[in-house]
C-alpha positions as CSV (number, residue, x, y, z in Angstrom):
1,M,121.1,-24.2,73.7
2,K,124.4,-26.0,74.3
3,K,126.6,-24.3,76.9
4,R,129.8,-24.5,74.9
5,A,130.5,-23.8,71.3
6,A,132.0,-26.6,69.2
7,K,135.4,-26.1,67.6
8,G,135.2,-23.3,65.1
9,E,132.0,-21.9,66.5
10,T,131.5,-18.7,68.6
11,I,128.9,-17.7,71.1
12,V,127.9,-14.0,70.8
13,T,125.6,-12.3,73.2
14,G,124.0,-9.0,72.2
15,I,121.0,-7.0,71.0
16,V,119.5,-7.8,67.6
17,T,119.4,-4.5,65.6
18,P,118.3,-3.8,62.0
19,A,121.0,-3.8,59.4
20,A,118.9,-3.0,56.2
21,W,115.4,-2.1,55.2
22,D,113.3,-2.3,52.1
23,E,111.5,0.6,50.4
24,S,108.5,0.1,52.8
25,F,110.9,0.3,55.8
26,N,110.5,-3.4,56.6
27,V,113.6,-4.9,58.2
28,T,115.4,-7.2,55.6
29,S,118.5,-8.1,57.5
30,V,119.8,-7.8,61.1
31,K,123.0,-7.7,63.1
32,I,124.0,-8.6,66.6
33,S,125.3,-5.6,68.5
34,A,127.6,-6.9,71.2
35,S,129.7,-5.2,73.8
36,G,132.9,-3.5,72.7
37,E,131.1,-2.0,69.8
38,K,131.4,-5.3,67.9
39,D,128.7,-5.9,65.3
40,Y,128.0,-9.3,63.7
41,L,125.9,-9.3,60.5
42,V,123.6,-12.2,60.5
43,D,123.7,-14.6,57.6
44,Q,120.1,-14.9,56.5
45,Q,120.5,-18.7,55.7
46,G,118.7,-21.2,57.9
47,K,118.2,-20.0,61.5
48,G,119.6,-16.6,60.8
49,N,116.4,-15.7,58.9
50,E,114.4,-16.2,62.2
51,L,116.3,-13.4,63.9
52,I,114.5,-10.8,61.8
53,R,111.5,-11.3,64.1
54,C,113.8,-10.7,67.2
55,V,114.7,-7.0,66.6
56,R,115.5,-5.3,69.9
57,E,115.7,-8.6,71.8
58,H,118.8,-9.7,73.8
59,L,120.0,-13.0,72.5
60,K,122.8,-15.5,72.9
61,V,123.7,-16.8,69.4
62,R,125.9,-19.8,68.6
63,G,127.4,-20.1,65.2
64,R,130.4,-19.7,62.9
65,V,131.9,-16.3,62.3
66,A,133.7,-15.2,59.2
67,Q,134.8,-11.9,57.7
68,D,133.7,-10.6,54.3
69,A,136.1,-8.7,51.9
70,A,135.2,-5.4,53.7
71,G,136.2,-6.8,57.1
72,H,132.6,-7.1,58.4
73,R,132.0,-10.0,60.8
74,I,129.2,-12.3,59.6
75,I,127.7,-15.0,61.8
76,T,126.0,-18.1,60.4
77,V,123.5,-19.0,63.2
78,E,123.3,-22.6,64.5
79,E,121.2,-21.9,67.6
80,F,119.9,-18.9,69.6
81,E,118.0,-18.2,72.8
82,K,116.7,-15.1,74.6
83,V,118.6,-13.9,77.6
84,E,118.4,-11.2,80.2
85,G,121.1,-8.6,81.0
86,E,123.7,-6.5,79.2
87,A,125.0,-7.4,75.8
88,S,128.5,-8.9,75.6
89,A,130.5,-11.0,73.3
90,E,132.2,-14.4,74.1
91,G,134.2,-16.5,71.9
């Protein structure tokens, strides 16, 4: 993964946690839980869909962050990689 985010992009480091489940308790969407109690819902488009297989893993994610009408942070994932250590947010 590139070390720096391009203009308008953010790098978030945190743990992938479930955000929603279906009626059979399969994870249908995830979020990145970063330090400072910041959560970033993962846009399921493109690479974001791959993060469903990474629940409970510590990742560094590069992408674009926006807010929805309810004020939730949503990240559209460009790249991600597994990392070791505590979760934190950069940006």
